[in-house]
Structure formats: structure tokens, C-alpha cells
N, C-alpha and C positions, 0 to 999 in steps of 0.2 A: 732182188728183182721183183717188181710188182706185176702180176699177171692179171689182166682184166678179161673176164669172160665176155666174148664178143656178142653172143646171142643168149638172152635169157628170156624164157617164156615167149619165144618167137619174136622178141624185140631186139633190134640192133642197139646195144647199149652205148656204143660210141656215138651213134646218131642221137640217141635220147639225151645223153649228157651234153653233147654239142648243142642241141636245140635248147636245152635249159640254160646253158651258158650264154647263148646268143640272145635269148629273150631277156635274161637278166641284164645284159649289157645294153640292149636296145629294146625297151618295153613296147615301142610302137610296132614291133614285129609280131606281137601277140594279138593284134586286131585282125579278125577274120570276118568275112561276110559270105555266108552260104546261101545258095539259091535253089529254088525248086519251081518248076512250071507245071501247071496242071491243066488238063483239057478234059471236058465232059465228053463221054462217048454215047451213053444211052442209059436211061433209068438211073440206078445207083452206080453204074460203072463209069469210072473216070481213071485217067492215067497221068501219073506224075513223071517227069523226066528231070534228072539231076546230072550236071556235068561240071561246068566251070565254077570257080569261086575265087574270092579275093583273099589272100593271106600272105603273111611274111613280107608285107610291103609291096605286093604286086599281084596282078591278075594271074591266076594259075589255070592254064589250059592243058596240063600234062595228061589228063585222063584221055585215053584213046577212044573211048565211047561213052555213051550216056548210060546211067543207071535208070531203069524203067521199073516203076512200081504201080501195079494196078490196084485200085481200090473198089470196093463194092459193099454189098450188104447181104446177109443171109436171106433166104427166101421168106422166113417169118417176118423180116423187116422190109419186105417188098423188093428185095434184090434177087440176083441170080448167081450168087457166089462167084463173081468174076474176080474177086480178090478179097483180102481181109478188110473188115470195116475199119474206119478211121481210128476208133478207140483201141482196136487190136494192134494197129500200127503204132499207136502211142505206147502200148505196153512193150512192143518189140523195141522201139527207140529207147525206152527207159532201161530195159534189160541189157541191150547192146551197149549203151553208154556206161552203165554201172560196171559191166563186165570188162570193157576196155579200160575204164579208169582203174579198176582193180588190178588188171595186168600191168598197167604202167606204174602204179604205185608199188606193186610188189617188185617189179624190175628195178625201179629206182632204189628200193631198199635192199636189193640183192637177195630177194627171196624167190626161190624156184617154186612155181606152182605146178601141181600135177593134175588137178581137176577143179573145174568151176562149173556149176550148174545153178540155174535159178528158175523159179516158178513164180509167175505173177498172176494175180487175180484182181480184177477191178469190178466194182458194183455200179451199175448204171440203171436208173429208173427212166425208161424211155418216154414217160409221159411228158417230161420237160422238153425233150427234143421234138416230140410230136405236137407240142403246143396244147396239150390236153390239160395240163395243170401247171400254172405259172409259178406256184409256190415250190414246185419240185426242182431241185438242182439240175441244171442241164449239164450233163457230163458225169464223170466219176464222182461218186459220193465218198469212196474210199478205194485205196489200192493196197494190196498186201504183197510183199516180196519175201521169198524164202531162198536163201543161198546155201549151197553145199560147197565148201571149199576145202581142198586138201593141198598140202605142199610141205616143203622142207622148213617148217616153222611150227612153233607151239600153237595150240588152239587159241590162246590169248593173243598171240601175234597175228594170227589169221583174222580174228575178230577186229583187231585194231586196223588191219589193212582194209577190211570191208568198210569200216567206219571212215577211213580216209578216202576211199573210193566214193562213198556217199557224199562227202564234203566237196570233192573235186568234180563230180559228174555234172556237166552242164544241163543235161536233160532232167536229172533229179532236181537241180536248182530251179529250172523252169517250171516243173510240175508243182513243186512245193512252195515256191515263192511268187509264182506268176511273173509275167513279163508284159510290158506295154505293147499292145498290138494296134496298128492302124489298119483300116480297111477302106479302100477307095473303089469307086465304080467308074469305069470308063466306057463310053459308047463303043460299040463294035465297029 
């Protein structure tokens, strides 16, 4: 008799394997469209709301409420600390995506994780964003990520899992490979 562990690393393994099988059988189910709406409040303070998305072949409105993320800037950059600044939110998105990818890869490979922690640092020269120096890169010049991972696997296996998480992380792919972005302006 083959016994399957139902939950590993907090992930429902039956649902994970079912999702993988469904997408293999119907690749069009893998196409998702995520959305965010942002509204300026005052100064550097703005607010993003996130709720519905398209995925698995249909509009998904199952979330009971909106996720609300406030953005801002520190006082030294003319803000009032109403929220993390956008580049800090990007670091959060990168860390969260890599961590989630790591958990899913480990679960798929039947590895129980006991600890995941990451620290991210990104270097920005704000002269580019402030329009003071056109030759200065606008945005991160570099990002460093350090993971601490423990689990029921060898050190070599844990390193391999982190490498697979890096390969599968959508946000890592966006940051390292870029993505076409269009920007339109509509009258109010």
C-alpha cells in the first residue's frame, strides 16, 4: 500500500500534483493575468488594491476582500514613511516569490523543509530617479540574496532546491530578464 503524505511544508500535496497533472493535460490552464490598481493619496503616499485575477481558464473572484498595499518614501527622500518605497516592495516580491517557489519545489520533490530565511539588499543611486544624472542607472544597480535553508535533505540537495526555485520564480525571471511593459495615459 502506497501512503501519500497529504500536507508537506504546508502545501496540500494532492492539490499540487492534481494541478500539475491538469496543466500538463491542458496547457491553456497555465495562463494567468494578475492585476493591481493604484491611487495617489498625497506626496509619495499611494495605495494599491489587488483582488480579482484571471486564471485556470476563467475569471477568479473567490477572494473575499482586497489586499491593500500602501507605498511611500522615507523622509530623506521627501516622504512621510506611509509605507515601504517601491524598490523595497520589489525586494519583498522577489523574496516572497523565491520562498514560495522553494516550498513548492521541495514539496514536489518530497523534501520536508524546517526553516527558510532570506535577506536581500539592493543598491540604488537615486541621482537617476531624481533626474540629476542621466548616465546613472535608474533603479537597482545590483541585488544580493542570501538564503538560509534547513530541511530533511543533504546540503547539496538543499542547494539544488534553491537553484530550482530560482529557475521557477516568476519574479526572479522578471527582474533578471526584463519584461516588455507598455504605459498608456488616459484623460481623467
